[in-house]
BAVORO-604196 format. One record per atom (N, C-alpha, C): residue in one letter; z, y, x negated. Coordinates in steps of 0.05 Angstrom, whole numbers, plus 5000, padded with zeros to 4 digits. Example, Ala and Ser with C-alpha at 12.3 -4.5 7.8 and 13.67 -1.06 7.14 Angstrom:
BEGIN
A515648864736
A515649104754
A515649344736
S514249554743
S514349794727
S515750014742
This chain:
BEGIN
M811279471058
M811379731072
M811579681102
G812779881116
G812979871145
G810379931159
R810680051182
R808480091200
R806480301189
V803980251193
V801780441187
V800380501213
F800180751221
F798980821246
F796781031241
I794380951247
I792081141244
I790481131270
K790081361282
K788681371308
K786081531303
S784081451318
S781481591317
S782081891324
R780882071309
R781682341308
R780382521329
I781982691342
I780982921357
I781483161339
K779583331334
K779883551315
K780283811329
I781683991316
I782384251328
I779784411334
E777684361319
E775184501324
E773984451352
L774984241365
L774084181392
L774584421411
I776684571406
I777284801423
I774985001424
D773485021402
D771185211402
D769185141424
T768884881429
T766984791449
T768084801478
L770784841480
L772084831506
L772785111517
K772585321501
K773485591509
K771985681535
E769385641535
E767885731559
E768685581584
T769185321581
T770085151603
T772785251614
V774685301596
V777385401605
V777185671618
T775485841607
T775186111619
T773986091647
K772085921652
K770885891678
K772885791698
V774485591690
V776485471709
V778585681716
I779585831697
I781686031703
I780586251721
Q778086321718
Q776886531735
Q776786431764
Q776186171768
Q776086061795
Q778886061808
A780886021792
A783686021802
A784386281815
G783386501804
G784086771814
G782986821842
S781086661852
S779986701878
S781486541900
L783386381893
L784986231913
L786686421930
K786986351955
K788486521973
K791386561964
D792286811964
D794986891956
D795786801928
C793786761911
C794386691883
C794786961869
K797187001859
K797987241846
K797287231816
Y797386991805
Y797086961776
Y796686671769
A795186611748
A794986341738
A794386341708
D795286141693
D794486121665
D794185831658
I792585781637
I792185521626
I792685531596
R794185331586
R794585301557
R793485021549
L791585031531
L790284781521
L790784771491
G791884541482
G792584531454
G791784261441
I791284271415
I790784041399
I792584051374
H793983831369
H795683811346
H794683591328
E793983651303
E793283451283
E795583411264
T796583171260
T798983131244
T798582891226
K800082901203
K800282671185
K803282641178
Y804082391174
Y806882351166
Y807082121147
A809182121132
A809881891114
A812881891110
N813981651107
N816881641102
N817481411083
A819681441068
A820381251048
A823481241046
E824381011036
E827280971035
E827980821009
D829780930994
D830680800969
D828380730950
G826380900949
G824180850931
G822080660941
K822280580966
K820380400978
K819080531002
A816480491004
A814880601026
A815780471053
K816180641073
K816880541100
K814580551119
G813080771119
G810880791138
G809281051134
M806981061145
M805381301144
M803381291168
G802281521174
G800381521196
G799281801201
E797281811217
E796082061226
E795382041255
D795482271268
D794982271297
D793882541305
A792582551327
A791682801339
A792082771369
T793382981381
T793882981410
T792683221423
I791783191447
I790783411463
I792183411490
S792983641499
S794383661524
S793983941536
F794683971561
F794484231573
F796684271594
G797184521600
G799084591621
G797984821637
V798484801663
V797585011682
V799985121697
R799985391699
R801985531716
R800485691737
V801385681761
V800185841783
V802485981798
L802186231803
L804086391819
L802586461845
A803586351868
A802186381893
A804086371917
G802886441940
G804486441965
G805286721973
E805886751999
E806687012009
E809287101996
M811286921994
M813786971979
M813486821952
S811886941935
S810786801912
S812686631896
A811686401888
A813286201873
A811486061853
W812785941834
W811285791813
W810485521822
G808185431812
G807285151814
G806285071786
Y806884831778
Y806184741751
Y804584481752
Y802884441732
Y801684181728
Y800984151699
A801383911688
A800783871659
A799983581655
Q798583541633
Q797483271627
Q796783241598
S797383011586
S796282941560
S793582801564
L791782841546
L789082731549
L788382541525
G786482371530
G785582191509
G782882281499
E781882141479
E779382221466
E776982201485
R777082011504
R774881981523
R774682211542
E776982351546
E776982571565
E776582851552
S775882851526
S775883101511
S773183241511
N771283161526
N768683301528
N768883521549
S766983701548
S767083941566
S766983861595
K765283671603
K764983591631
K767583481641
S768883301626
S771383181635
S773583381636
I773683561616
I775783761615
I775583951639
H773084031646
H772684201669
H773784071694
K773183821698
K774083681722
K777083651723
I778283581700
I781183541699
I782683801702
L781784021689
L783084281692
L782884381720
T780584341733
T780184431761
T782084291779
L782484031775
L784383871790
L787183971785
G787784041759
G790484141752
G791084401766
I789084581767
I789484841781
I790084791811
K788584611823
K788984551852
K791884441857
R792784271840
R795384151844
R797584351839
A797284511818
A799284721812
A799384931835
Y796985001845
Y796885191867
Y798185071892
A797684821899
A798884701922
A801984701919
R802984641895
R805884641891
R806984921893
A805585121883
A806485401886
A806685481915
V804685421930
V804685491959
V806885351974
A807385101967
A809484951980
A812285061973
N812585131947
N815085251939
N815585531952
A813485681954
A813685941967
A814385911996
S813285722009
S813885672038
S816785592042
K817785422024
K820585332026
K822485572021
K821785742002
K823485971997
K823686152022
A821386192034
A821286362058
A822986232081
E822885962082
E824285822103
E827385852100
F828285852075
F831185862070
F832186142063
K830486342066
K831286612059
K833686712074
S833886642100
S836086732116
S838686612108
L838586372096
L841086232087
L841786312058
A839786392043
A840186452015
A838786722009
P840086942015
P838887212011
P837987261983
S839087121963
S838387171935
S835587081929
L834386911946
L831686811941
L829687051944
T828087081924
T826087301925
T823387211914
A821387361918
A818787301906
A818887341876
V817387181862
V817187201833
V815387441826
N816387611809
N814787831799
N814587811769
L812387901758
L811987891729
L811788181718
A813288241697
A812988491684
A810188521672
R809088751672
R806388801663
R806288781632
I803988671622
I803488661594
I800588751589
D799888821565
D797188881558
D795588621557
V793088631567
V791288401566
V790088381538
C790288151526
C789488121498
C787387901495
T785387951478
T783487751469
T783687741439
D784387521427
D784887511399
D784687221388
T784187201362
T784086941348
T785886971324
I787686781321
I789586781298
I789186521283
N788386531258
N787886291242
N790286201227
A790485941223
A792685831207
A792585931179
I794985971167
I795286071140
I796185841122
F794685791100
F795585591081
F793885631055
D795085541033
D793685521008
D792285251005
E793685041015
E792684771014
E792684661042
D790284611053
D789884521080
D791284251084
P793284241103
P794583991109
P792683761116
R790383831127
R788483621136
R787083501112
N787183631089
N785883521065
N787783351049
V790283341056
V792283171042
V791882881051
S791582701033
S791282421040
S793982291047
L793882091064
L796281941070
L797581821045
K795781731027
K796781611002
K798481810986
E797482060985
E798882270970
E801582330983
A801682341009
A804182401023
A806182171019
L805181921022
L806981691019
L807981660990
T806181720971
T806981700943
T809181900936
L808882150947
L810882350943
L813582270955
G813582170979
G816082090992
G817381860978
T815781670969
T816881430955
T818081520928
K816781690914
K817781790888
K820381940891
I820482120910
I822882280914
I825282110923
S824881930942
S827081760951
S828081580929
G826281490912
G827081320889
G828681480869
E827881730864
E829381900845
E832081970857
M832282010883
M834882060895
M836781820891
R835781590898
R837381350896
R838181290867
G836481370848
G836981310821
G838781510806
V839781710820
V841481910807
V843981770796
C845181600812
C847481440802
C848081210822
N849681020813
N850280790830
N851780850855
D853081090856
D854581160880
D852781260902
V850181310897
V848381370919
V847681110933
Q848581090958
Q848180850973
Q845580840989
Y844481070995
Y842181081012
Y840681341008
A838081331007
A836481571004
A833881541021
Y833481731038
Y831181721057
Y829681991056
V826981971057
V825282211056
V823182181079
D822882401094
D820782401115
D819082651110
I816482611111
I814482821106
I812682851130
H812283101137
H810583161161
H808783401154
T806283391160
T804483621156
T802183611176
G801183851182
G798983851202
G798284141210
V796484151230
V795584411241
V795684391271
N796784601284
N796884621313
N795084851322
R793484811343
R791785021354
R792085021384
E792585251395
E792885281424
E791285511435
L789985461458
L788385671472
L789885751497
F790186011501
F791486111525
F789586291540
C789086231566
C787386401583
C788786451610
S788586701620
S789886771645
S787986911664
T788786921689
T787187061709
T787187361704
E788987461688
E788987751681
E786887821661
G785687611648
G783587661629
G784387601600
S786787531594
S787587461567
S786187211558
C785387201533
C784286961521
C785186961491
I787086801485
I788386811458
I788186531446
D787186521422
D786786271407
D788486291381
Q790586131380
Q792486141358
Q792685871344
S792585881317
S792985641301
S795085691280
Y796785481276
Y798885501256
Y799185241241
A799385251215
A799985011199
A802984951200
L803684711193
L806484641191
L806784421169
T808584471151
T809284271131
T812384251129
Q813384011133
Q816283981134
Q817183721119
G819383741105
G820583511092
G823483491100
M824383251105
M827183201112
M828282991092
I830783041083
I832082851066
I834782761079
S835482521074
S838082411083
S839182251060
V841682301053
V842882161030
V845782091037
V846581851029
V849381761033
V850481681005
A852781800998
A854081740973
A856881640978
Q857881460962
Q860481340966
Q861681240940
K864081330934
K865481210911
K866680940920
S867080760901
S868080500907
S870780520923
G870780410947
G873180410964
G873680680978
G871980880973
G872381150985
G870981181011
I871281421022
I869981501047
I867281611041
P865181521053
P862481611047
P862081911054
E860182031040
E859382311046
E856382301053
V855682441073
V852882431084
V851682721084
C849182741077
C847783001078
C845082961090
H844383131110
H841683151121
H840783441118
D838383491108
D837483761107
D834383771107
Y833284011112
Y830484041116
Y829384261099
M826884221091
M825284431078
M822684451095
G821784691100
G819284721115
G818485001120
D815885031128
D814885301135
D812285261150
L811285471163
L808785461178
L806485521158
R806285341138
R804285371118
R803285091111
G801685071089
G800484811081
G802184661061
W800884481046
W802184301028
W803584451005
E802884701001
E804184860980
E807184890985
V808084851009
V810984861015
V812584670997
F811484430992
F812884230976
F812784300946
K811184490939
K810884560910
K812484810903
G813984920922
G815785150916
G815385390933
K813385390951
K812885620969
K814585580994
N817185630991
N819085581013
N821585751008
V823385761027
V825785931025
V827485861001
Y827385610992
Y829085520969
Y827785580942
K825185640943
K823585690918
K823885450899
Q823885220910
Q824084970895
Q821984770905
S821184590888
S819584370897
S821184190916
F819884030932
F821383850950
F822983650934
G821983560911
G823483380895
G825983500884
D825883750874
D828183880863
D830283930885
F829284010908
F831084060932
F832583800939
A831183580939
A832383320946
A834483230926
L833883270900
L835683200879
L838183370879
L837883630885
L840083810887
L841983720910
R840883670933
R842583580955
R843983310948
T842583140934
T843782880926
T846182920908
R845883100888
R848083150869
R850383290882
E849783470901
E851883600916
E853483400933
T852083210945
T853383000961
T855182830944
L854182760920
L855782600901
L858282750893
E857983010887
E860283170879
E862483170901
L861683170926
L863583180948
L865182920950
T864182700941
T865682450943
T868282460926
E868482640907
E870782670890
E872682900899
A871783040920
A873383270929
A875483190949
E877583360952
E879583320972
E878483410999
F879783311021
F878983391048
F880183671053
L878683841067
L879584111073
L881884101093
P884184231086
P886384241106
P885784451127
A886584391152
A886284581174
A888384791172
T887885021184
T889885231186
T890385301215
K892785391221
K893485471248
K892785761253
E892685921232
E891986211235
E889386271221
P887986481229
P885486561216
P885986631186
V884086571170
V884086641141
V881486781135
V881486911112
V878987051103
V876886831095
V874486861107
V872386671100
V869886831093
I868486731073
I865786831066
I863786601073
T861886671090
T859886471098
T857186531085
N855886331074
N853386381060
N850986381079
P848686471070
P846386501089
P845586241103
H845786011089
H845085751101
H846985691124
F849485731120
F851485691142
F850985881165
N850386131158
N849886341179
N847386291195
A845586121185
A843286051201
A844085911226
L845985721224
L846885581248
L848785751264
L850385921251
L852286091265
L850786291283
V848786431272
V847286621289
V845686471311
H844786241305
H843386071325
H845086021349
E847685951344
E849385861366
E850786091380
I851786291366
I853486491380
I851986751386
V849486781375
V847887021381
V845286941394
G843886751382
G841186671392
G841186561420
H842686341424
H842586221451
H843786401473
P845986531469
P846986701490
P845386951496
T843387021478
T841687251484
T838987161495
E838686911503
E836286811518
E836686881547
A834887041558
A835287151585
A835586941607
D834286711604
D834586511626
D837486401627
R838786391604
R841686311603
R843286541616
A842786781608
A844287011618
A844187021648
L841786961659
L841386971688
L842186711702
K843286531687
K844386271697
K842186091708
L839786111697
L837585941705
L837285701686
E838885691666
E838985451647
E841585311649
T843385391666
T846185301666
T846385001667
A844884871684
A845184581687
A844384421662
Y842684541646
Y841584401623
Y842784491596
A843584741594
A844284841568
A846485051568
G847685111590
G849885301590
G849185581598
R851185751597
R850886031605
R851186211581
S851986461585
S852186651563
S854786811565
W856286831543
W858686991543
W858087291543
L855587361541
L854687641541
L853987751568
F853687581588
F852587681614
F853787501636
R855887601648
R857187451671
R855687511697
D855087761702
D853387841724
D852388121718
F850988241737
F849788501733
F851788721731
H854188681741
H856288881740
H858388821719
D858288581708
D860288501688
D858888371665
N858188531645
N856788421622
N857388601597
E856288521575
E856888661550
E854688851541
L852588891557
L850489071549
L851489351544
G850789451521
G851689721513
G854489731503
K855789501500
K858589501492
K858789391463
Q861089461450
Q861589361423
Q862489071424
I860888891413
I861588611412
I861888511383
A861388691364
A861488611336
A862188851319
S862788801294
S863289021275
S860889201273
P861289461268
P858989641264
P857189551241
L858189381224
L856589281201
L854489061210
V854888961235
V853288741244
V850888831261
T848488761252
T846088781268
T844788511269
A843788431292
A842388171294
A839888221310
Y837688081303
Y835188121317
Y833587861317
S831587861334
S829687631335
S826887751330
D825487631311
D822887751302
D820887541295
P818887491313
P816887291307
P814787381286
S814887631278
S812887731259
S813587651230
I816187581224
I816887511197
I816487211192
N816487131167
N815986851160
N818386681170
G817686441179
G819686251189
G818586081211
Y820085881219
Y819185701240
Y818785841267
G819886071270
G819586221296
G817286421294
H815486391276
H813286591272
H810986541292
F809986751304
F807586751320
F806687031326
K804287071335
K803387341343
K803687381373
Y803087171388
Y803387191418
Y804986961427
D806687011447
D808186781459
D806386631478
M807486441493
M805886261510
M805386381537
E805986631541
E805086781564
E802986991556
G802186991530
G800287191520
G801487461514
T804187471514
T805587721507
T805787751477
P804987981466
P805388021437
P808288001429
G808787841409
G811587811399
G812288061383
K814888141385
K815788371371
K818788341364
R819688511346
R822488501339
R824188601362
I826288451368
I828188521389
I830888551376
N831988791377
N834688841367
N836688741388
L837888521383
L839788401401
L842488541399
I843388561374
I845888711368
I845188921348
E845889171354
E845189401336
E847789541328
N848489521303
N850989641293
N853389561311
G853389311318
G855689201334
G855389221364
I853289371374
I852889411403
I850789221413
L851389081435
L849388901448
L847289071461
R844689021453
R842489191463
R840689051482
G840388781480
G838388661498
G838288361495
F836288241508
F835987951510
F833087871504
M832687641493
M829987531491
M829187451519
N826687511526
N825887461554
N822987371556
G822187301581
G819487251589
G818787461611
R816487451621
R815587661640
R817187661666
E817787421676
E819387401701
E822187521696
Y823487441674
Y826187531669
Y826287821662
A824187921648
A824088211642
A823988371668
A822488271688
A822388411713
A825088411728
I826588191726
I829188171739
I831188371726
L831088371699
L832988541684
L832088831682
N829588881690
N828389151687
N828289231657
H827589031640
H827289071612
H824289041605
P823389151583
P820589101574
P820288811566
P818088681572
P817588401563
P817388401532
N818588201520
N818588201490
N817487951478
G816187781493
G814687551481
G816387331470
S818087221486
S819887011476
S819586741491
M817386711505
M816886461519
M815386261502
R816586021498
R815385821480
R815685551493
A813985361484
A814185081493
A813484901469
T814584671469
T814184481447
T811184411445
E809984361468
E807084291469
E805984411495
P803384431498
P802184551522
P802984411548
N803484151547
N804184011571
N807184031578
Y808584221566
Y811284301574
Y811284581585
V812984641604
V813184911615
V814485101595
P813385331590
P814585521572
P817385621582
I819285631564
I821885741571
I822685941549
V824786091554
V825686291534
V826886141510
R825786201486
R826786071462
R827086271440
M828886221422
M829186381398
M826586371382
T826186581366
T823886591348
T825086561319
N824886781304
N826486801279
N828886981285
T831086861291
T833487001301
T835487011279
V836287251271
V837787281246
V839887501247
F841787491229
F843487721223
F841887891203
A841888151207
A840388331190
A841688351162
N839988421143
N840888451115
N842888691113
G844788661094
G846588871088
G845889001061
N847889131049
N847389271024
N849389201002
K850888991006
K852988920986
K852288670971
N852688680945
N852188440928
N854188220936
P853187980941
P854987760948
P857287710928
D856687750902
D858787720882
D860987920886
E860388160894
E862388360900
E864088280924
I862688170945
I864188080969
I866187870961
L865487690944
L867287480935
L869487590917
A868787770899
A870787870880
A872988030893
E872488130917
E874488290931
E876588120946
V876187860947
V877987680962
V880087560943
K882587620949
K884787510934
K885487220942
D885287180968
D885986910979
D884186851003
G882386661000
G880586601022
G878886351016
Y876686321031
Y874986081028
Y872086161030
Y870486011014
Y867586051014
Y866285811028
V864985871050
V863885661068
V860885641063
V859985401054
V857285371044
V855685161059
N853485241070
N851485071083
N852484941108
H850984971130
H851884861156
H851384561158
R852884431176
R852484151182
R852284111213
I854584111227
I854484031255
I855984241272
P854684331294
P856084521312
P857484391335
S859484521345
S860784441371
S861384711384
I859984761406
I859985031418
I860785021447
S862285221456
S862985231485
S860585281502
E860985231528
E858685241547
E857385511548
S858985721546
S857886001546
S857686121518
R858285961498
R858086041470
R860086251463
E862286261478
E864286471472
E866186381449
N866186131441
N867586051417
N865985821404
F866685761379
F865085571364
F866785411344
R865785191337
R866785041314
R864384921299
I863985001274
I861684921259
I862584811232
S861784561226
S862584441201
S860684531178
A861684521154
A860184601131
A859684371112
Q857584391096
Q857184181076
Q859484181055
K860284421047
K862584441029
K863984701032
V866484701024
V868184941026
V869684971000
F869685220989
F871085270964
F873485450969
K875685410954
K877885590954
K877185840937
I877986070947
I877686320931
I880486420924
E880886470898
E883386570889
E882886800869
N883987040876
N883587270859
N880687320852
G878987300872
G876187370869
G874487160855
K875586920851
K874086710837
K874186450853
I871986300852
I871886040865
I873485840848
T875285690860
T876885500845
T876485210853
K877085140878
K877184860885
K875184790907
L873884560904
L871984460924
L873284280944
Y872684320970
Y873584140991
Y871284021006
R871783801020
R869683661035
R870483641065
Q868483591081
Q868783521110
Q870583711125
G869883971123
G871384171138
G869384381149
G870484591161
G868884801172
G870685021182
I869585181201
I871185401213
I870885401243
T872885521256
T872785551285
T873985831292
A872885951313
A873686221321
A872586291348
D873686481361
D872386611384
D869986771373
S867786751387
S865386881376
S865687181372
K866787311392
K867187601390
K869087671368
D871287521366
D873287571345
D871987551317
F870387341313
F869087311287
F867287541281
L865587621300
L863687831296
L865088101292
M867188151307
M868688401304
M870088431277
N870888201265
N872288201240
N870488201216
V867888211219
V866188221196
V866588491181
D867388471156
D867888721141
D866188751116
A864288561112
A862388581090
A859888421097
V857588541091
V854988411096
V853288421070
G852388191061
G850988171036
G848088271037
N846888281014
N844088371012
N842288131004
D843187891011
D841687641003
D840487501026
F839187651043
F837887551068
F835887331063
E836187111079
E834286891078
E833886781107
V831586661112
V830986531137
V830586231132
F831986061146
F831885771141
F830585631165
P829385401160
P828185241182
P830285081197
I830185121224
I831884961242
I829784801259
P829484541254
P827184401267
P827884251293
N830484271301
N831284091323
N832984231344
C832184471352
C833584611373
C832784501400
G834684391415
G834084271441
G834784451464
K833084451484
K833584611509
K831584521530
G832384541555
G830584491577
G830884221590
Q829584191613
Q829583941628
Q826783901640
P825083721629
P825683531608
P826183681581
M827683541563
M828483661538
M826083731521
Q826183981510
Q824184071491
Q825584121464
V824683991444
V825684031417
V823884231402
M824984461395
M823384681384
M824184741356
R822284821339
R822884921313
R823285221314
V825485311303
V826185601303
V826985681275
G826885941269
G827886041244
G830486191248
N832486131231
N835086271233
N836086331205
G837786531203
G838886601177
G840186871177
G840286991154
G841587241150
G842687261121
P844487441116
P845687461090
P848487341090
T849887371068
T852687291066
T854387481084
L856387361097
L858187511114
L861087451106
R862787651109
R865687611106
R867187681131
S868887491141
S870287531166
S872887371165
K873987311188
K876387141190
K875886921211
A876986681204
A876786461222
A878886251214
R879486071232
R881185851225
R879585631212
L880785491193
L879485261180
L879785011197
T877784851198
T877984581211
T877684371190
G879084161193
G878983941173
G881183741178
H882483651157
H884483441160
H887283561158
């Protein structure tokens, strides 16, 4: 077996003993000269993992991390100052935490004052520089407990490793054409405390259980076919036993993906088309589609060009006088929203500014209605704050991120949508995106594509996908299914330094037009 890593544990219950300390430090921050606002996020993540390959154990381990982040808004021409740090077990007592957090506040405050001073100095040369203002929110005090049937912390490493080894062995054993099978298992509980000078004190805990499979299949002398996919939810070990979007055990999910990958090794390569054709995209494919062409361009920091250097701009907002707000950007059948209250990787009650999360109608019957925002961006846009600020861990600065961002459910049976197509293609399960800088067009590959003839699926193709202008695709949607699902997207990257975030994406079956990509 490979590496085994076990670290002496810091437990999430430690936060119970640190709440008073954090509250005292944040109260002191409010007395600093010209301090407009400050907050502290303190978090503990307890995790376990195991991985296996081809029926053989590769590694397992458990870890617990504690970190914090401080934001201070200060200065006459107010600006942000940040400070963050990861801590060790020796620093996790109340006395040490008080000292370290107090130092963190001082450093963040000094940086805020220095930034405010520089803004004032260059104001004459850059009139667009302004003081940072925060939209008002209700002050909240709340505790949110993790939800699970089987506590991840009670799962033994042996049980996790045994499961991964068994599943990877079963995948490899499906047939000789399976060249490689890998399984990664992750489970744990995250707890974060948020306190601000406004008086908010929010204690949130969430469980996480996730499985990843990777399989390579190849016929003798043929071109290999590869599949990577994830199962997961913000719940406990029960996720692997069928409490997930697929309603399958992790083992059954892994074997299904293995057999699908094998089936593709015998399929022809999808031919590309020069002109758009009728395409039906399934909910799994639409998870990545909505992520790329609706989710990212409706993040307010992109729209305001504050993420441009790291992640691009938005096709929906060129400037305050030239944008798509209130305009038709999709078929009247299309509604898209972001909602942290529903189940999925983007679920939470409060974001990392203490703003209650709520459903945001991004596109309503084809009309662009708004953006996901944080308090600063809400003030700039003169929109209500909607609780979309998130960070991978407390020692990262919160930025605007998707939550559970989806196409809304329709009212048509997917079988009817398919039966109405005389000549078209059924695009199943997403693989890899290639997106323009402002997300105004896309190319997304699919796990598999089927030919549709006279309302029936006929031929299977491999290694293809679709491409279109984003607005054209959305405007051409002429059918929306009633088979809504939310899928886990565990690897959404954004920010500098890069933050990899788990988000939920999905929707129902859609029918539109796009060009095929392939060979």
